[in-house]
C-alpha positions, 0 to 999 in steps of 0.5 A: 872838209871845211877846214881844209878848203880854208887852210889852201885858200889861205895857202893860195892867196898871193900878195905882192907887197911894196908900192914905191916909184919903181914898183907902183902895182899891186895886185891880190887876190884871197878868199874866206868863208861868210857866216849869217847872223840875223832873224833866222838864226846865227851860223857864226862858229856853227860847225854843223853849217854848209860852208859859204866861201867868197872869193876877193880881188884887189888892185891897188896903185901908188899915185904920189908918196902920200897916196894910193888908190885901191880898187877890191871886189868880192863875190860869195854866197852865205846862208842859213839852214833849219837845223833838224832839231830846231822848231820849223815855224815861227810863233805865228804859225807860219813856216821858217825857210831856208835862206841863201843869197850871194852877196857881191861888193865892190870898192874904190877907195884912197889911201892917205899915208900919214908917215912917210 
């Protein structure tokens, strides 16, 4: 199921290319999967772990032949659940709990083009 959703997200992702004097705007959106790697463990490439997805939206504008401005935002979830075969306690005896979080990012950047 995870892979079907991922394939659909790649297929649905839309991107328009070519910012020029005549076509100054670029709007793209997409999505993907986020994984956790930290004190609770590593979920990278773990097929048994729950699937946490994100979506992104990007707007870019042509300013001059050398400069573009980009505004990007992503919103998604990530987490780590304790597996049934894992020992559910830290070495000091406190229980290991599941972790779930929402990650929202916003980026504003200016791109300089060296070659014309």
